[in-house]
N, C-alpha and C positions, 0 to 999 in steps of 0.2 A: 504493500499499500504505500502510495507516494505521500512523503511528509516533509514540511519545512519546519525551521523553527525560527519563531518571531520572538526575540526577547528571550525570557526564561519559557516561553510555551511553545510546545509542539503543535504545529497546524496541521490537520487531516486535510489535505488539500482538496479531495473529491468533495467533503463534507464543505469547505470553504466555498467551493465553486457553486454547489448547490444554494447556499444560503450567502447572504452579505455579511461583509464586515461592518460594525456601525462606525459613523464618521466620528471625528471627534479632534481635539486640539493637537497640533504638532509638537507643541512645547510642552516638556514634562512638568508636573505639578512639584514646585519646591517646598520645601519645608518650611522655609522663612515666611511663606503666604499662609493665609488664615484657610484653612480647607473648607470649613462651610462657605465662606465668600466665593471661593474658587469653584466648588461645585454648584452655586447658584447661578454664579457668571458664564459657566458654560452649559447650563441646562438651558440659559436663555438664547444662547448661539446653536447649541445641537438637537434640544429636545429631550424627549424622555428615555432615550437611551444612546449614550455615547461612549467611545474608546478613549482611554487615557493613559498616561504613564504616571503613576503615582509612587515616587521613592524607589523607581526601579522595578514596579511591578505592574504588570498590565491589568487594568481594571476598565470593568463595565460600570457605568454609573446608570441605575434603573428608576425610573419613575412613573413607569405605566403599571397600573393596577394589573393588567393579564398578564404580563411580565414576571411581577412579583408574586401572583396566585401560582404560576409554573416554579418557581422557584423554592417558595416558602409551603406549598400545599401539594402540588400535583406530582411534582419530581424532587421533593425536599430531601429525599436519603442521596440525592446526587451532590448536594451542596453543604459541605462541612462548614460549621461556624469557626472561621478562621479570618484574617485581615489584620490591619494595625490596629484597629479598636479592640478586638480580642486578645491581640498580644498584650497591649495595657492592661487590659482587665485580668489577664492570667499572671501579669507581672504583680500586679496590685493583691489579687485576691486567690490565686491559685487555680488549679484543674476544677474548678466548681461548676456547677450546672450551667451558667452562661459560657464558660470557655470550653467545657469537654464536647465530645462527640462518639458517634458511634454507638455501640453497644453498652459502652460504660456510661455514656449519657443518657441511653434510654433506661438502664437499669436505675439510675439515680433517681430520673424523673418519675419513674413509677413508685420509687420508696417513699420520695418527698411529696407527692401529689394528695395523699390523704390528708396531711397537713393544713392544704388549702382548701379542702373542700368545703361547700356551702356550710354543711353542718359545723365543721370547726370554726370557721369564721364567725358564725352566727353567736357564738360564745363570747365574742368580743367586743359586740356592740356596746355594752354597757360601761366596759372599759375604756374604750375610744372616747366616748360621750365625756366621762368623767373629767380625761386628761385634757381635753377640748376646754371643759369648763373652767379649768386652771388659768387657762390663757384669756378666755373670755372674760373673766373678772379682772384680769389685769388691763384690758383693753377698755373695759367698761370704766375703771378708774380712772385711766388716762384720758378717756373721753369728759368725764366730768371735771377734770383739772385742764382741759383744753391742751393737752400736750401730745406730741407726735410719738407714733410707735415705729420700730424698726420691722416691717413686715417680714423681710427676709429673713432675719436673725430668729424671729421669734416663731414662725411657722417650722422653721428648720429645728429649733430646739423641742418644739411640740411633737412634729412629726418623729423625731428621733426617739421621745421617750414612748410615743406609741409603739414604734418599732422593736424597741428594745423588750418592753413589758410583755408585748405580744410573743416574742422568741423565747425570753429567759424568765418571764413570769416572777416568782417570789425570790428570784436570783437577781432582779434588776438593781437594788443598791449596791450589791457587789460588783456590777459590771459596769454601770453608767459612769463613774468617774473617769474610767479608762477609755470610753467611746465618745467622750465630750469633742474630742478633735475632730469629729465627723461634722458636728456644726458648726464649731469654730474654724475650720480650715478648708476652703474650697477648692484648692489645687490638688489635681491627681495625678502627681508626676512621682519620679523615682525617689526623691526624698520624703514625701508622704509615705509611699509603698514601705520603705523603710520601717516605719513607724509602726507598721500592722502586725509584726511580728510579737510583740507583746501582748497585742490582741488576742492571737491566734492562743498564745500561753494561757490567757485570763479563760478563755472558752475551755480550753482542755482541763484546767483546774475546777472551772465549775462541775463540768461531766463527771471526773473524778469523785468530786465532793458529794454528788447526787447518788453515786452509786454507793458510796460508804454511808449514807443515809437513807437508803433504800428510798430513794425518789426518782428513780431513772424513767418510771410513770408518770410524770408530772404531764398534766393537760395542757402546757403550753407548747409552742412548735418546737422547742428544743427537746422536750419529753417525748412527743409523738415522733422525732428524727430518731431518737435513741431507740424506741421501741420497733421501729420501721424495721423489716427483714427483706432481704434479698428474695424474690420469687423463686429463683432456681436453687440455690443453696439453702435457703434458710437462715442466712446469716446476716447479723448487724451491719451497719454502716462503720467502717475502721473508725476509730476517733479522729487521726489525722484528716482524714476525709470529711469528717463530720464538722470539725471546726473551719474547713474551708467553704462547705456548704453554707454554713451560719455566717460567716463573714460576708459572703456575698448576698445572702438575704438581707443583712443589716444594710449593707452599703447602699445595694440597687433599691431595697425597700424606704429607705430613707430619703434619698437624693431625688427620686423620681417625683414621689407625692409633695414634698415640699418645694420643689421647684414649679410645679405645676399650680399649686397653691399661691405662691408667690405671683405668678403671671395672672391668675384669675381674679385675685384684688385689683389689680392694674386695670384690667380690662374692662372691670364692674365700674371703676371709677371714672373711666372715659365713656362709657355709655349709659347716662342716666335711665334712657328709655328701657332697656335690656334689665337694667338695676331695678325700675320700680314694679315691672311686670314679675322679676323675682320676688319682691317685695309682696306684692298683691297674693301670689300663691302661697307665700308662707303665713301672710295672715289669714289665710281662708283655711288652711289646713293646722288640726292640732298637732303639737308636737309631745308625744306623751313622756310622763315623769321618767319612765323607764323605756327605751327605744328597744324595739327587737326589729329582726330582719323584715317582718311584715310592716314596718312602718315606712318605708322607703318606696315602694311602687308608684304610690299614688302621688309623689312629687315630681309629674311630668317635667314642667318647664326647667326644675332644678337640675334635672339630667341633661336636658337640653344646653342648659349654660354651661355644665361641665365637658360636655361632647364638644362644644363648640370652641373652648379654651384648649381641649385636648388635640383639636383639628390644628388650631393656630401655633400651639406651641408644645408638640410632641416632646414629653422628656426625653425620649430614646428617638434623637433626631436622626441617627444613621446606624443602619446594620449590615453587617460585612459577612459574606460567605465566599466559599471557595469552590468551583467545579471540579468534582473529582473525575468525571469522564467527560468527553464531548457531548454537547446538548445544543438544543437552540430555541431560541426566543422568537417567535413569530418567525420573521423572515431572515432573522440574525443567527449566525453561528456562534456557539461559545465553545472554544476551545479548552479542552483539560487544563486545570491550572489557572484559569482566570479567575481573579478575584472579583466579586460582584458588592457593589455599593448600592443600597436601597435606602433611600431618603424619606421617610414619612413626611417628613417636613416640605420636600419637594411636591411629594403626592398630593398630600391635603391642602397645598396653595395652589395646585395646577390650574390655572385659567381654563384647560381642556375639561376639567372636572368640576368645578365650581364657580359658579357666578361671583363677580366682586369677591374673589378669593382670601384679600387680605382685610377684608371687613369682618368685624363681630357681630354675628347675626344668629343667634340661638335657633331662631324660627325656622333655619334651614333644616334643622335637625329633626324635623317632623317626620313622622314616619312616611306621610305622603310626598315628602321631598325628596326622598332618596329613592324610587323607583327606578329611576332612569340612570343611575349611577351603580358602577362596579362597587362590588362589596369592598374590596380593598382599597377604594378611594379614602377610606379611613382605616388605618392600622397603627394606632398608636402604640399599641402592646405587642406588634408583630402580629404574625397568623400563623396557622398551621400547627402541627404538633410541638412546635418550638415556641409558641407564642408565652407570653409571661406568664410564670406559675402564681405571682401574686396579683394578678389583674383584678380579681374580685375583691381581694382584700383594700387594693387603693381606692379602687372605685366607691368601696364603702367608705372608707375613713375621711375621703374628699367630700362625700354627699353629707356624711354626720357634720364635719367642720362646716360647710357652707350652710347648711340650713340652722345650726345652731347660731351662728354669728349675724348672718345676714338677715335673721328676725328681729334682731336688737339694734345692731350698729350699721352705720353707713362710713365707707372709708373714703376720704379725700385725698387726692394727688396733687399736691401745690406746686411741685416742681415744673419748671419751664422746659427741662430737658428731657426728650423722652428716655426711658431705660433702652440700655444696649444688651445685645446677646452676648452671652459667652458660651462657646461651645467646648466641652469637654467629653467627658462621657455621656453628659446629659445637658441638656437645653436650658441655661441658668442666665440669669441676669448679671450683667458685668459689674453692676455695685448693687450695693444694699438699696431695696425701695423703700422709702420714708412715706408714712402716709399718716393722716388726722383722723383717728376714728369719734365719730358723733353717735350719740344715741337718737335712733330714729324717733322722729315725731317731736323733737324738741329743738 
């Protein structure tokens, strides 16, 4: 079979003749450039699939839902979770659920999935509401004193506490002082990665202490992971791997939800009509003293607000894969070894998929408005077998927060300068967002 080499990729010439190679920039991406801005710029030039050289690697940048469906759902086993982003995650967190592949990943996912079932998450509603109430009281007091609050830092600390309590339960006070660095430091670089070694040791000490105290069957997430067994051999997860998975859950669970809430409050401050519609729904519907999972489906407009914020500011702005074997995406040939970049940010702001794509309009999230859109025109948590394991948990904590706070408070953004985007592992604001809370109706 005739083959040629293109960079580090071997091209099957017969397949390449049958399918096209996507167009793309002739100049390679330089690591001195902002990858986020570079990807957006070339999307404007080349459209929803283009070929580029990124740090010496051949990459296809994808932002068409039908191509994403093939990669993430229909032929997902041909696309390993690899690439520059995954390398950074593996350096930071080890070979956990985000960075692993193949049968090892599948086994880990099976063992961890029960900890994120609807039944498991439903038991956390009261805890999430209680921690939200601590911050709500702080913002109430700030409103009475006419003081501003640091929304970015406050929601980050609150979400971190929720995440740690959900995972560690009664051991929260043991681990919390060691994990504050996650809320205090936004960089996710090599220096930050070095600070993680002591955190893994703390997790291992908690695991060992639970066994000594006969608390291995605790009902928090760590307890459920300690009780999980391999389906084939009936073996528990090794402690070293358990610590990696817990670190992955802490970092991913904290930063994604905190980042989305940060953007959500800014969006509501800029769109008073949407904010008023949200307030009207919350005034109309009672909030129970002890909320349960049954409390939430009725808040239809609240869910639309959250979905629209997720569309505009998906925390997971870039997913990376690597083709194991030759494939094709529509008319385009994908050689084995090609890295694939999928950007939910580009998909969810595509003018081919959304009218006025940069506008905040929760009403577009009505079921009747999505009939003519591909299902993966929205993919903030990924899609297919490797979608985010914590999606239900994240949606629940975001909804609880929004209902509790928006029922009582309005947040004003008085700065003239618009917030800037910072892209690392997630889509964050470059600078802290400072806002002024006001008691509604006063």
